[in-house]
N, C-alpha and C positions, 0 to 999 in steps of 0.2 A: 560550423553547422550546429544548429541546436537539437539536442535529444528531445523526443516526443514529451517527456515528463518534465521539461524545462518550459514548455510552452503553456500558456493559460493559466487558470486559477482553479483552485481546489479548496474544499473545507476539509481539514484533517483534525480528527479527534487524537490529541497526543498520546492519551493512555492507549488506546488501541494500537497505534503504530508502534510505540515503544514496547508494548507486549509481544507484537508480531515480530519484532526485529531481534528479540533476546536471544533466539537460537535457530539456526539452520535446521531444516527438518531432517537432513541426512547426517550431519556430523555434531550437531548441537553447540556449534561455535556461533557467538553473536555475529549478526550481519552488519553490513554498512550501506548507506543509501547510494552512496557513490558508485556501487556495483550494478545499478538499476540498468537493465537492458530493454525494458519495454514498460509502457503504461498503457492500461485500458480504462478509459474514461466512462463513469456511469453518472450523468449529471454533474454533480459538484463532487461527487465521490470518485475514487478510483482504485484500482488495483495494481500494484506494482510487481513486476517480474524481476526479481534480484538474484543474480547468478553469484553463487559464493565462490571465492577464488580457492579456497582449500580443496575443496571436493567437486567443484563443478556443477553442483546441484542448483536448478532454479526454484526458487521459492516465491509463492504468491503472497503478497503482503497487502492486505486492504487498508485504506486510510480511514476506515469507520466501521462501526458494527451495523449488522442488518437483522430485520425481523422479516422472516419470510424471504421475498425477493426485493424488498425495499430497504435503502439504507436509513438508520436513524435519523442521519443529520439532515436529510430531506424532509422527513416527517416534521422534525423540530423547526426547521425553516418556514415550512408551510403554515404551522400552528403559531409561530411566533414565540 
């Protein structure tokens, strides 16, 4: 059975993703994408819910930066 985040395609800004994975919001230990429990898609962008195995906290990790309610990657793709 495939987990939601393994289905489909997304654009990922690696610097943003790396920065978000640096530390759990509760225990400040680096996170791992293998602990993803859910994914919410917003066009080509998404927010991953990653549960940390040490403390059990669920962290929201975005795959790109936003300006207001719009992801930067969508604007960049629209303007070329």
